[in-house]
PDB file of the backbone (N, CA, C, O) and the ligand in Angstrom, with CONECT records:
HET     ZN  A 101       1
ATOM      1  N   MET A   1       0.845  -1.199   0.000  1.00  0.00           N
ATOM      2  CA  MET A   1       0.000   0.000   0.000  1.00  0.00           C
ATOM      3  C   MET A   1       0.877   1.245   0.000  1.00  0.00           C
ATOM      4  O   MET A   1       1.975   1.248   0.556  1.00  0.00           O
ATOM      5  N   THR A   2       0.373   2.305  -0.635  1.00  0.00           N
ATOM      6  CA  THR A   2       1.061   3.584  -0.610  1.00  0.00           C
ATOM      7  C   THR A   2       0.311   4.522   0.329  1.00  0.00           C
ATOM      8  O   THR A   2      -0.908   4.669   0.244  1.00  0.00           O
ATOM      9  N   TYR A   3       1.068   5.154   1.226  1.00  0.00           N
ATOM     10  CA  TYR A   3       0.463   6.033   2.226  1.00  0.00           C
ATOM     11  C   TYR A   3       1.048   7.435   2.111  1.00  0.00           C
ATOM     12  O   TYR A   3       2.148   7.633   1.595  1.00  0.00           O
ATOM     13  N   ASP A   4       0.278   8.402   2.606  1.00  0.00           N
ATOM     14  CA  ASP A   4       0.722   9.804   2.623  1.00  0.00           C
ATOM     15  C   ASP A   4       1.334  10.137   3.985  1.00  0.00           C
ATOM     16  O   ASP A   4       0.897   9.650   5.028  1.00  0.00           O
ATOM     17  N   TYR A   5       2.371  10.992   3.931  1.00  0.00           N
ATOM     18  CA  TYR A   5       3.048  11.403   5.167  1.00  0.00           C
ATOM     19  C   TYR A   5       3.266  12.895   5.180  1.00  0.00           C
ATOM     20  O   TYR A   5       3.436  13.525   4.135  1.00  0.00           O
ATOM     21  N   ARG A   6       3.261  13.459   6.384  1.00  0.00           N
ATOM     22  CA  ARG A   6       3.607  14.864   6.539  1.00  0.00           C
ATOM     23  C   ARG A   6       4.678  14.964   7.610  1.00  0.00           C
ATOM     24  O   ARG A   6       4.550  14.415   8.705  1.00  0.00           O
ATOM     25  N   CYS A   7       5.741  15.685   7.261  1.00  0.00           N
ATOM     26  CA  CYS A   7       6.877  15.833   8.168  1.00  0.00           C
ATOM     27  C   CYS A   7       6.787  17.160   8.911  1.00  0.00           C
ATOM     28  O   CYS A   7       6.108  18.084   8.464  1.00  0.00           O
ATOM     29  N   SER A   8       7.472  17.250  10.043  1.00  0.00           N
ATOM     30  CA  SER A   8       7.499  18.503  10.808  1.00  0.00           C
ATOM     31  C   SER A   8       8.222  19.617  10.063  1.00  0.00           C
ATOM     32  O   SER A   8       8.065  20.783  10.427  1.00  0.00           O
ATOM     33  N   CYS A   9       9.015  19.303   9.024  1.00  0.00           N
ATOM     34  CA  CYS A   9       9.674  20.338   8.221  1.00  0.00           C
ATOM     35  C   CYS A   9       8.711  20.936   7.195  1.00  0.00           C
ATOM     36  O   CYS A   9       9.068  21.885   6.497  1.00  0.00           O
ATOM     37  N   GLY A  10       7.488  20.388   7.096  1.00  0.00           N
ATOM     38  CA  GLY A  10       6.498  20.921   6.169  1.00  0.00           C
ATOM     39  C   GLY A  10       6.368  20.102   4.895  1.00  0.00           C
ATOM     40  O   GLY A  10       5.454  20.322   4.100  1.00  0.00           O
ATOM     41  N   ASN A  11       7.274  19.169   4.702  1.00  0.00           N
ATOM     42  CA  ASN A  11       7.243  18.339   3.503  1.00  0.00           C
ATOM     43  C   ASN A  11       6.131  17.304   3.594  1.00  0.00           C
ATOM     44  O   ASN A  11       5.920  16.694   4.642  1.00  0.00           O
ATOM     45  N   THR A  12       5.416  17.112   2.476  1.00  0.00           N
ATOM     46  CA  THR A  12       4.480  16.001   2.406  1.00  0.00           C
ATOM     47  C   THR A  12       4.926  15.084   1.283  1.00  0.00           C
ATOM     48  O   THR A  12       5.424  15.541   0.255  1.00  0.00           O
ATOM     49  N   PHE A  13       4.746  13.793   1.486  1.00  0.00           N
ATOM     50  CA  PHE A  13       5.202  12.822   0.494  1.00  0.00           C
ATOM     51  C   PHE A  13       4.411  11.538   0.677  1.00  0.00           C
ATOM     52  O   PHE A  13       3.647  11.385   1.630  1.00  0.00           O
ATOM     53  N   GLU A  14       4.610  10.620  -0.260  1.00  0.00           N
ATOM     54  CA  GLU A  14       3.991   9.320  -0.073  1.00  0.00           C
ATOM     55  C   GLU A  14       5.052   8.244  -0.124  1.00  0.00           C
ATOM     56  O   GLU A  14       6.118   8.415  -0.715  1.00  0.00           O
ATOM     57  N   ASP A  15       4.736   7.141   0.506  1.00  0.00           N
ATOM     58  CA  ASP A  15       5.717   6.074   0.612  1.00  0.00           C
ATOM     59  C   ASP A  15       4.991   4.741   0.576  1.00  0.00           C
ATOM     60  O   ASP A  15       3.840   4.617   0.997  1.00  0.00           O
ATOM     61  N   TYR A  16       5.703   3.748   0.058  1.00  0.00           N
ATOM     62  CA  TYR A  16       5.145   2.403  -0.028  1.00  0.00           C
ATOM     63  C   TYR A  16       5.519   1.641   1.232  1.00  0.00           C
ATOM     64  O   TYR A  16       6.698   1.477   1.544  1.00  0.00           O
ATOM     65  N   LYS A  17       4.507   1.177   1.954  1.00  0.00           N
ATOM     66  CA  LYS A  17       4.733   0.557   3.263  1.00  0.00           C
ATOM     67  C   LYS A  17       3.890  -0.698   3.415  1.00  0.00           C
ATOM     68  O   LYS A  17       2.823  -0.843   2.820  1.00  0.00           O
ATOM     69  N   ARG A  18       4.410  -1.588   4.230  1.00  0.00           N
ATOM     70  CA  ARG A  18       3.553  -2.671   4.695  1.00  0.00           C
ATOM     71  C   ARG A  18       2.560  -2.089   5.696  1.00  0.00           C
ATOM     72  O   ARG A  18       2.834  -1.080   6.345  1.00  0.00           O
ATOM     73  N   ILE A  19       1.418  -2.733   5.810  1.00  0.00           N
ATOM     74  CA  ILE A  19       0.354  -2.151   6.633  1.00  0.00           C
ATOM     75  C   ILE A  19       0.782  -1.993   8.086  1.00  0.00           C
ATOM     76  O   ILE A  19       0.374  -1.039   8.747  1.00  0.00           O
ATOM     77  N   GLU A  20       1.597  -2.912   8.592  1.00  0.00           N
ATOM     78  CA  GLU A  20       2.016  -2.809   9.999  1.00  0.00           C
ATOM     79  C   GLU A  20       3.081  -1.727  10.211  1.00  0.00           C
ATOM     80  O   GLU A  20       3.347  -1.336  11.348  1.00  0.00           O
ATOM     81  N   ASP A  21       3.687  -1.245   9.130  1.00  0.00           N
ATOM     82  CA  ASP A  21       4.721  -0.206   9.230  1.00  0.00           C
ATOM     83  C   ASP A  21       4.221   1.152   8.746  1.00  0.00           C
ATOM     84  O   ASP A  21       5.022   2.060   8.525  1.00  0.00           O
ATOM     85  N   ARG A  22       2.902   1.301   8.580  1.00  0.00           N
ATOM     86  CA  ARG A  22       2.390   2.452   7.846  1.00  0.00           C
ATOM     87  C   ARG A  22       2.379   3.754   8.646  1.00  0.00           C
ATOM     88  O   ARG A  22       2.304   4.831   8.054  1.00  0.00           O
ATOM     89  N   HIS A  23       2.452   3.681   9.969  1.00  0.00           N
ATOM     90  CA  HIS A  23       2.225   4.889  10.775  1.00  0.00           C
ATOM     91  C   HIS A  23       3.297   5.950  10.608  1.00  0.00           C
ATOM     92  O   HIS A  23       3.013   7.146  10.688  1.00  0.00           O
ATOM     93  N   TYR A  24       4.529   5.517  10.375  1.00  0.00           N
ATOM     94  CA  TYR A  24       5.621   6.470  10.245  1.00  0.00           C
ATOM     95  C   TYR A  24       6.474   6.140   9.039  1.00  0.00           C
ATOM     96  O   TYR A  24       6.592   4.984   8.634  1.00  0.00           O
ATOM     97  N   SER A  25       7.076   7.193   8.467  1.00  0.00           N
ATOM     98  CA  SER A  25       8.036   7.016   7.389  1.00  0.00           C
ATOM     99  C   SER A  25       9.135   8.052   7.549  1.00  0.00           C
ATOM    100  O   SER A  25       9.016   9.000   8.325  1.00  0.00           O
ATOM    101  N   LYS A  26      10.199   7.849   6.802  1.00  0.00           N
ATOM    102  CA  LYS A  26      11.316   8.788   6.876  1.00  0.00           C
ATOM    103  C   LYS A  26      11.134   9.873   5.821  1.00  0.00           C
ATOM    104  O   LYS A  26      10.897   9.574   4.651  1.00  0.00           O
ATOM    105  N   CYS A  27      11.246  11.128   6.235  1.00  0.00           N
ATOM    106  CA  CYS A  27      11.089  12.245   5.308  1.00  0.00           C
ATOM    107  C   CYS A  27      12.225  12.237   4.287  1.00  0.00           C
ATOM    108  O   CYS A  27      13.393  12.207   4.674  1.00  0.00           O
ATOM    109  N   PRO A  28      11.901  12.263   2.964  1.00  0.00           N
ATOM    110  CA  PRO A  28      12.965  12.243   1.956  1.00  0.00           C
ATOM    111  C   PRO A  28      13.757  13.538   1.911  1.00  0.00           C
ATOM    112  O   PRO A  28      14.856  13.574   1.358  1.00  0.00           O
ATOM    113  N   LYS A  29      13.210  14.604   2.490  1.00  0.00           N
ATOM    114  CA  LYS A  29      13.918  15.887   2.477  1.00  0.00           C
ATOM    115  C   LYS A  29      14.907  16.005   3.623  1.00  0.00           C
ATOM    116  O   LYS A  29      16.079  16.312   3.406  1.00  0.00           O
ATOM    117  N   CYS A  30      14.437  15.761   4.851  1.00  0.00           N
ATOM    118  CA  CYS A  30      15.288  16.045   6.010  1.00  0.00           C
ATOM    119  C   CYS A  30      15.671  14.785   6.777  1.00  0.00           C
ATOM    120  O   CYS A  30      16.547  14.834   7.640  1.00  0.00           O
ATOM    121  N   GLY A  31      15.026  13.651   6.476  1.00  0.00           N
ATOM    122  CA  GLY A  31      15.400  12.401   7.124  1.00  0.00           C
ATOM    123  C   GLY A  31      14.761  12.173   8.479  1.00  0.00           C
ATOM    124  O   GLY A  31      15.029  11.164   9.131  1.00  0.00           O
ATOM    125  N   LYS A  32      13.909  13.112   8.912  1.00  0.00           N
ATOM    126  CA  LYS A  32      13.230  12.938  10.190  1.00  0.00           C
ATOM    127  C   LYS A  32      12.034  12.007  10.032  1.00  0.00           C
ATOM    128  O   LYS A  32      11.624  11.661   8.924  1.00  0.00           O
ATOM    129  N   LYS A  33      11.497  11.622  11.168  1.00  0.00           N
ATOM    130  CA  LYS A  33      10.341  10.741  11.176  1.00  0.00           C
ATOM    131  C   LYS A  33       9.088  11.545  10.849  1.00  0.00           C
ATOM    132  O   LYS A  33       8.840  12.587  11.455  1.00  0.00           O
ATOM    133  N   ALA A  34       8.295  11.059   9.884  1.00  0.00           N
ATOM    134  CA  ALA A  34       7.086  11.765   9.472  1.00  0.00           C
ATOM    135  C   ALA A  34       5.874  10.901   9.768  1.00  0.00           C
ATOM    136  O   ALA A  34       5.928   9.675   9.666  1.00  0.00           O
ATOM    137  N   ARG A  35       4.795  11.545  10.131  1.00  0.00           N
ATOM    138  CA  ARG A  35       3.549  10.844  10.461  1.00  0.00           C
ATOM    139  C   ARG A  35       2.686  10.632   9.232  1.00  0.00           C
ATOM    140  O   ARG A  35       2.664  11.455   8.316  1.00  0.00           O
ATOM    141  N   MET A  36       1.984   9.524   9.230  1.00  0.00           N
ATOM    142  CA  MET A  36       1.037   9.250   8.158  1.00  0.00           C
ATOM    143  C   MET A  36      -0.134  10.221   8.229  1.00  0.00           C
ATOM    144  O   MET A  36      -0.614  10.561   9.310  1.00  0.00           O
ATOM    145  N   ILE A  37      -0.588  10.666   7.046  1.00  0.00           N
ATOM    146  CA  ILE A  37      -1.808  11.447   6.939  1.00  0.00           C
ATOM    147  C   ILE A  37      -2.904  10.484   6.526  1.00  0.00           C
ATOM    148  O   ILE A  37      -2.792   9.792   5.514  1.00  0.00           O
ATOM    149  N   PHE A  38      -3.944  10.448   7.305  1.00  0.00           N
ATOM    150  CA  PHE A  38      -5.042   9.544   6.984  1.00  0.00           C
ATOM    151  C   PHE A  38      -6.053  10.286   6.124  1.00  0.00           C
ATOM    152  O   PHE A  38      -6.693  11.231   6.586  1.00  0.00           O
ATOM    153  N   SER A  39      -6.197   9.861   4.878  1.00  0.00           N
ATOM    154  CA  SER A  39      -7.089  10.579   3.963  1.00  0.00           C
ATOM    155  C   SER A  39      -8.020   9.616   3.241  1.00  0.00           C
ATOM    156  O   SER A  39      -7.859   9.362   2.048  1.00  0.00           O
ATOM    157  N   PRO A  40      -9.001   9.077   3.974  1.00  0.00           N
ATOM    158  CA  PRO A  40      -9.874   8.057   3.392  1.00  0.00           C
ATOM    159  C   PRO A  40     -10.811   8.582   2.316  1.00  0.00           C
ATOM    160  O   PRO A  40     -11.368   7.795   1.551  1.00  0.00           O
ATOM    161  N   CYS A  41     -10.998   9.897   2.241  1.00  0.00           N
ATOM    162  CA  CYS A  41     -11.967  10.455   1.301  1.00  0.00           C
ATOM    163  C   CYS A  41     -11.410  10.645  -0.097  1.00  0.00           C
ATOM    164  O   CYS A  41     -12.159  10.877  -1.046  1.00  0.00           O
ATOM    165  N   ARG A  42     -10.112  10.548  -0.221  1.00  0.00           N
ATOM    166  CA  ARG A  42      -9.526  10.833  -1.519  1.00  0.00           C
ATOM    167  C   ARG A  42      -9.722   9.633  -2.457  1.00  0.00           C
ATOM    168  O   ARG A  42      -9.064   8.602  -2.317  1.00  0.00           O
ATOM    169  N   ALA A  43     -10.627   9.792  -3.401  1.00  0.00           N
ATOM    170  CA  ALA A  43     -10.949   8.672  -4.289  1.00  0.00           C
ATOM    171  C   ALA A  43      -9.839   8.455  -5.306  1.00  0.00           C
ATOM    172  O   ALA A  43      -9.441   7.319  -5.562  1.00  0.00           O
ATOM    173  N   VAL A  44      -9.339   9.535  -5.884  1.00  0.00           N
ATOM    174  CA  VAL A  44      -8.283   9.430  -6.886  1.00  0.00           C
ATOM    175  C   VAL A  44      -7.009  10.010  -6.291  1.00  0.00           C
ATOM    176  O   VAL A  44      -6.950  11.186  -5.932  1.00  0.00           O
ATOM    177  N   HIS A  45      -6.017   9.180  -6.197  1.00  0.00           N
ATOM    178  CA  HIS A  45      -4.766   9.632  -5.621  1.00  0.00           C
ATOM    179  C   HIS A  45      -3.809  10.037  -6.728  1.00  0.00           C
ATOM    180  O   HIS A  45      -3.471   9.233  -7.597  1.00  0.00           O
ATOM    181  N   ILE A  46      -3.375  11.290  -6.689  1.00  0.00           N
ATOM    182  CA  ILE A  46      -2.457  11.779  -7.717  1.00  0.00           C
ATOM    183  C   ILE A  46      -1.033  11.733  -7.186  1.00  0.00           C
ATOM    184  O   ILE A  46      -0.724  12.262  -6.118  1.00  0.00           O
ATOM    185  N   PHE A  47      -0.182  11.088  -7.960  1.00  0.00           N
ATOM    186  CA  PHE A  47       1.216  10.974  -7.562  1.00  0.00           C
ATOM    187  C   PHE A  47       1.921  12.309  -7.786  1.00  0.00           C
ATOM    188  O   PHE A  47       1.857  12.879  -8.875  1.00  0.00           O
ATOM    189  N   GLN A  48       2.592  12.799  -6.748  1.00  0.00           N
ATOM    190  CA  GLN A  48       3.371  14.027  -6.859  1.00  0.00           C
ATOM    191  C   GLN A  48       4.837  13.658  -7.054  1.00  0.00           C
ATOM    192  O   GLN A  48       5.439  13.035  -6.179  1.00  0.00           O
ATOM    193  N   PRO A  49       5.423  14.039  -8.201  1.00  0.00           N
ATOM    194  CA  PRO A  49       6.838  13.714  -8.422  1.00  0.00           C
ATOM    195  C   PRO A  49       7.727  14.333  -7.340  1.00  0.00           C
ATOM    196  O   PRO A  49       7.494  15.463  -6.909  1.00  0.00           O
ATOM    197  N   TYR A  50       8.721  13.607  -6.917  1.00  0.00           N
ATOM    198  CA  TYR A  50       9.641  14.133  -5.913  1.00  0.00           C
ATOM    199  C   TYR A  50      10.988  13.429  -6.026  1.00  0.00           C
ATOM    200  O   TYR A  50      11.099  12.370  -6.643  1.00  0.00           O
ATOM    201  N   TRP A  51      11.993  14.025  -5.430  1.00  0.00           N
ATOM    202  CA  TRP A  51      13.320  13.419  -5.396  1.00  0.00           C
ATOM    203  C   TRP A  51      13.421  12.527  -4.173  1.00  0.00           C
ATOM    204  O   TRP A  51      13.248  12.975  -3.040  1.00  0.00           O
ATOM    205  N   ASP A  52      13.701  11.266  -4.422  1.00  0.00           N
ATOM    206  CA  ASP A  52      13.867  10.325  -3.324  1.00  0.00           C
ATOM    207  C   ASP A  52      15.354  10.049  -3.145  1.00  0.00           C
ATOM    208  O   ASP A  52      16.030   9.573  -4.058  1.00  0.00           O
ATOM    209  N   GLU A  53      15.851  10.358  -1.945  1.00  0.00           N
ATOM    210  CA  GLU A  53      17.291  10.221  -1.694  1.00  0.00           C
ATOM    211  C   GLU A  53      17.664   8.848  -1.185  1.00  0.00           C
ATOM    212  O   GLU A  53      18.846   8.554  -1.002  1.00  0.00           O
ATOM    213  N   HIS A  54      16.672   7.998  -0.951  1.00  0.00           N
ATOM    214  CA  HIS A  54      16.961   6.707  -0.331  1.00  0.00           C
ATOM    215  C   HIS A  54      16.805   5.546  -1.295  1.00  0.00           C
ATOM    216  O   HIS A  54      17.300   4.448  -1.038  1.00  0.00           O
ATOM    217  N   ILE A  55      16.116   5.784  -2.408  1.00  0.00           N
ATOM    218  CA  ILE A  55      15.735   4.676  -3.279  1.00  0.00           C
ATOM    219  C   ILE A  55      16.833   4.320  -4.266  1.00  0.00           C
ATOM    220  O   ILE A  55      16.980   3.153  -4.628  1.00  0.00           O
ATOM    221  N   GLY A  56      17.610   5.309  -4.712  1.00  0.00           N
ATOM    222  CA  GLY A  56      18.594   5.070  -5.763  1.00  0.00           C
ATOM    223  C   GLY A  56      19.897   4.503  -5.234  1.00  0.00           C
ATOM    224  O   GLY A  56      20.281   4.762  -4.094  1.00  0.00           O
ATOM    225  N   PRO A  57      20.584   3.719  -6.080  1.00  0.00           N
ATOM    226  CA  PRO A  57      21.872   3.156  -5.656  1.00  0.00           C
ATOM    227  C   PRO A  57      22.989   4.192  -5.634  1.00  0.00           C
ATOM    228  O   PRO A  57      23.985   4.017  -4.932  1.00  0.00           O
ATOM    229  N   LYS A  58      22.829   5.275  -6.403  1.00  0.00           N
ATOM    230  CA  LYS A  58      23.911   6.265  -6.530  1.00  0.00           C
ATOM    231  C   LYS A  58      23.447   7.661  -6.148  1.00  0.00           C
ATOM    232  O   LYS A  58      24.006   8.645  -6.633  1.00  0.00           O
ATOM    233  N   GLY A  59      22.451   7.770  -5.302  1.00  0.00           N
ATOM    234  CA  GLY A  59      22.006   9.102  -4.895  1.00  0.00           C
ATOM    235  C   GLY A  59      20.558   9.341  -5.261  1.00  0.00           C
ATOM    236  O   GLY A  59      19.842   8.416  -5.645  1.00  0.00           O
ATOM    237  N   PRO A  60      20.128  10.592  -5.141  1.00  0.00           N
ATOM    238  CA  PRO A  60      18.708  10.915  -5.336  1.00  0.00           C
ATOM    239  C   PRO A  60      18.193  10.558  -6.728  1.00  0.00           C
ATOM    240  O   PRO A  60      18.906  10.698  -7.722  1.00  0.00           O
ATOM    241  N   VAL A  61      16.965  10.103  -6.783  1.00  0.00           N
ATOM    242  CA  VAL A  61      16.311   9.736  -8.029  1.00  0.00           C
ATOM    243  C   VAL A  61      14.984  10.485  -8.089  1.00  0.00           C
ATOM    244  O   VAL A  61      14.240  10.522  -7.110  1.00  0.00           O
ATOM    245  N   LEU A  62      14.691  11.086  -9.250  1.00  0.00           N
ATOM    246  CA  LEU A  62      13.397  11.754  -9.408  1.00  0.00           C
ATOM    247  C   LEU A  62      12.339  10.708  -9.724  1.00  0.00           C
ATOM    248  O   LEU A  62      12.391  10.043 -10.759  1.00  0.00           O
ATOM    249  N   LEU A  63      11.388  10.576  -8.825  1.00  0.00           N
ATOM    250  CA  LEU A  63      10.307   9.623  -9.025  1.00  0.00           C
ATOM    251  C   LEU A  63       9.116  10.367  -9.606  1.00  0.00           C
ATOM    252  O   LEU A  63       8.606  11.317  -9.012  1.00  0.00           O
ATOM    253  N   GLU A  64       8.688   9.924 -10.767  1.00  0.00           N
ATOM    254  CA  GLU A  64       7.622  10.645 -11.468  1.00  0.00           C
ATOM    255  C   GLU A  64       6.305   9.889 -11.492  1.00  0.00           C
ATOM    256  O   GLU A  64       5.280  10.436 -11.898  1.00  0.00           O
ATOM    257  N   SER A  65       6.327   8.649 -11.064  1.00  0.00           N
ATOM    258  CA  SER A  65       5.082   7.897 -11.004  1.00  0.00           C
ATOM    259  C   SER A  65       5.208   6.799  -9.954  1.00  0.00           C
ATOM    260  O   SER A  65       6.306   6.398  -9.568  1.00  0.00           O
ATOM    261  N   ARG A  66       4.071   6.337  -9.517  1.00  0.00           N
ATOM    262  CA  ARG A  66       4.048   5.266  -8.523  1.00  0.00           C
ATOM    263  C   ARG A  66       4.650   3.982  -9.106  1.00  0.00           C
ATOM    264  O   ARG A  66       5.340   3.230  -8.417  1.00  0.00           O
ATOM    265  N   LYS A  67       4.366   3.752 -10.404  1.00  0.00           N
ATOM    266  CA  LYS A  67       4.904   2.561 -11.062  1.00  0.00           C
ATOM    267  C   LYS A  67       6.428   2.596 -11.095  1.00  0.00           C
ATOM    268  O   LYS A  67       7.094   1.589 -10.854  1.00  0.00           O
ATOM    269  N   GLN A  68       6.966   3.784 -11.399  1.00  0.00           N
ATOM    270  CA  GLN A  68       8.417   3.918 -11.436  1.00  0.00           C
ATOM    271  C   GLN A  68       9.006   3.646 -10.054  1.00  0.00           C
ATOM    272  O   GLN A  68      10.027   2.971  -9.922  1.00  0.00           O
ATOM    273  N   LYS A  69       8.358   4.174  -9.047  1.00  0.00           N
ATOM    274  CA  LYS A  69       8.836   3.965  -7.685  1.00  0.00           C
ATOM    275  C   LYS A  69       8.829   2.485  -7.318  1.00  0.00           C
ATOM    276  O   LYS A  69       9.791   1.976  -6.743  1.00  0.00           O
ATOM    277  N   GLN A  70       7.739   1.801  -7.653  1.00  0.00           N
ATOM    278  CA  GLN A  70       7.643   0.385  -7.310  1.00  0.00           C
ATOM    279  C   GLN A  70       8.681  -0.432  -8.073  1.00  0.00           C
ATOM    280  O   GLN A  70       9.232  -1.400  -7.547  1.00  0.00           O
ATOM    281  N   ARG A  71       8.948  -0.027  -9.341  1.00  0.00           N
ATOM    282  CA  ARG A  71       9.967  -0.722 -10.120  1.00  0.00           C
ATOM    283  C   ARG A  71      11.347  -0.520  -9.489  1.00  0.00           C
ATOM    284  O   ARG A  71      12.138  -1.456  -9.379  1.00  0.00           O
ATOM    285  N   MET A  72      11.617   0.722  -9.078  1.00  0.00           N
ATOM    286  CA  MET A  72      12.898   1.006  -8.426  1.00  0.00           C
ATOM    287  C   MET A  72      13.045   0.209  -7.135  1.00  0.00           C
ATOM    288  O   MET A  72      14.105  -0.351  -6.855  1.00  0.00           O
ATOM    289  N   LEU A  73      11.975   0.164  -6.359  1.00  0.00           N
ATOM    290  CA  LEU A  73      12.018  -0.589  -5.109  1.00  0.00           C
ATOM    291  C   LEU A  73      12.324  -2.059  -5.375  1.00  0.00           C
ATOM    292  O   LEU A  73      13.111  -2.684  -4.664  1.00  0.00           O
ATOM    293  N   ARG A  74      11.689  -2.597  -6.411  1.00  0.00           N
ATOM    294  CA  ARG A  74      11.939  -3.997  -6.765  1.00  0.00           C
ATOM    295  C   ARG A  74      13.386  -4.199  -7.162  1.00  0.00           C
ATOM    296  O   ARG A  74      14.035  -5.153  -6.733  1.00  0.00           O
ATOM    297  N   GLU A  75      13.890  -3.282  -7.996  1.00  0.00           N
ATOM    298  CA  GLU A  75      15.275  -3.397  -8.452  1.00  0.00           C
ATOM    299  C   GLU A  75      16.262  -3.337  -7.308  1.00  0.00           C
ATOM    300  O   GLU A  75      17.310  -3.983  -7.345  1.00  0.00           O
ATOM    301  N   GLN A  76      15.929  -2.562  -6.293  1.00  0.00           N
ATOM    302  CA  GLN A  76      16.825  -2.420  -5.139  1.00  0.00           C
ATOM    303  C   GLN A  76      16.580  -3.524  -4.102  1.00  0.00           C
ATOM    304  O   GLN A  76      17.271  -3.602  -3.086  1.00  0.00           O
ATOM    305  N   GLY A  77      15.596  -4.363  -4.375  1.00  0.00           N
ATOM    306  CA  GLY A  77      15.249  -5.391  -3.397  1.00  0.00           C
ATOM    307  C   GLY A  77      14.590  -4.820  -2.166  1.00  0.00           C
ATOM    308  O   GLY A  77      14.694  -5.395  -1.082  1.00  0.00           O
ATOM    309  N   LEU A  78      13.906  -3.684  -2.317  1.00  0.00           N
ATOM    310  CA  LEU A  78      13.332  -2.974  -1.166  1.00  0.00           C
ATOM    311  C   LEU A  78      11.815  -3.104  -1.106  1.00  0.00           C
ATOM    312  O   LEU A  78      11.159  -2.399  -0.339  1.00  0.00           O
ATOM    313  N   GLU A  79      11.268  -3.987  -1.899  1.00  0.00           N
ATOM    314  CA  GLU A  79       9.817  -4.071  -1.988  1.00  0.00           C
ATOM    315  C   GLU A  79       9.146  -4.332  -0.641  1.00  0.00           C
ATOM    316  O   GLU A  79       8.021  -3.894  -0.399  1.00  0.00           O
ATOM    317  N   GLN A  80       9.848  -5.047   0.223  1.00  0.00           N
ATOM    318  CA  GLN A  80       9.233  -5.425   1.485  1.00  0.00           C
ATOM    319  C   GLN A  80       9.399  -4.370   2.578  1.00  0.00           C
ATOM    320  O   GLN A  80       8.910  -4.572   3.689  1.00  0.00           O
ATOM    321  N   LEU A  81      10.052  -3.287   2.306  1.00  0.00           N
ATOM    322  CA  LEU A  81      10.258  -2.267   3.358  1.00  0.00           C
ATOM    323  C   LEU A  81       8.950  -1.630   3.784  1.00  0.00           C
ATOM    324  O   LEU A  81       8.943  -0.758   4.653  1.00  0.00           O
TER     325      LEU A  81
HETATM  326 ZN    ZN A 101      11.188  16.621   6.691  1.00  0.00          ZN2+
END
């Protein structure tokens, strides 16, 4: 599942998590712990492109779609994170 997070630095992002790990994620901007935003009313979820500093093998990668992110996670062997 993909969940939304908001960090204390003001950054909002989404991350792919197992359901038991969904409450918190690491902010891709500052690296602090970010809380999940619960948004059950949003019927259509629009992916916001962002630079992910943790997903790439050689540094930040611009993620432009959820599919691209999931492919990158698979390539890095991070699908289960
Ligand atoms: Zn942050």
